[in-house]
N, C-alpha and C positions, 0 to 999 in steps of 0.2 A: 259175302257171308252174312247171315242173319244173326244179330245179337240182341238179346232182350236185356234192356237196361232197367234196373229197378231203382226207384226213388224212395228215400227214407225221410221221415220227419218233415222239416220245412220244405225240402225239395219236392216231396210228394204234394204238399199243399200248393206250391207255386206252379208245378207242372199240371196240376188238376188231374193227376192219374198216378197209379202206383207203379206202372211200368210202361215202357215204350219199345217197340221192335224197331231196330235200326239196321239198315243194310249198309255194310262197309265193304270195301275191297279187300281181297286177301292181302295179308301183310300189314293191315291196319294196327296201329298202336293205341294204347290208352289215351295218349295225347290227341290222336286223330278222332277217336270216339268223343272225347270231351269237346273238341271244336264243333263237331256236328251237333251234339246235344245242345250246346250253347246257341247254335243257329236256330234250332227247332224251338227251344224254350229260352228265349232271350232274357226272361225275368227270373230264371232259375237262380243265378248268383251274379253279383257284380263282377266285371272283368278282373278286378284286383283280388278277388277271392279264389284261392286255390281249391278246387273241388277234389275232395279225397275220394279215391276209387278203390274198391275191393274187387278182385277177380278171383273167383273160386274160393272165397272166404279169406283171402290174404290181401293185405294192402298192396297196391300195385303202383310202381313208379310210371311216369309218363312214357317211357320207352318200352314197356312190356308189350309184347305182341299178343293180339287177341285171336281167338280161334272159335270156329263155329261151336255153339253149345256152351261157351263159357258163361258162368254166372257172374254178371257184372252189376255192382251196386254203387250208387252214389251216396256218399255219407257227408252230411253237412257238418260244419264246425260245431263243436260242443263247448258250451261254457257252463260255468257253475263252480261250486266250491264245497 
């Protein structure tokens, strides 16, 4: 299946693009997608950083199944006060 992954804020800067089309096997999860994205964009986030993922505008746990046409966004950690 084809999934378009969108990058926000610092992830967009580090990826040098605002989105990337990723081909994943049927039954792939958010965790599978994150592993593949980290391979393609190794500077996106250090291994110890948990990349927050939203699928169809809802935060998604690593075990959530992805489907063709899902809106997938990677959201970097936010700091401030």
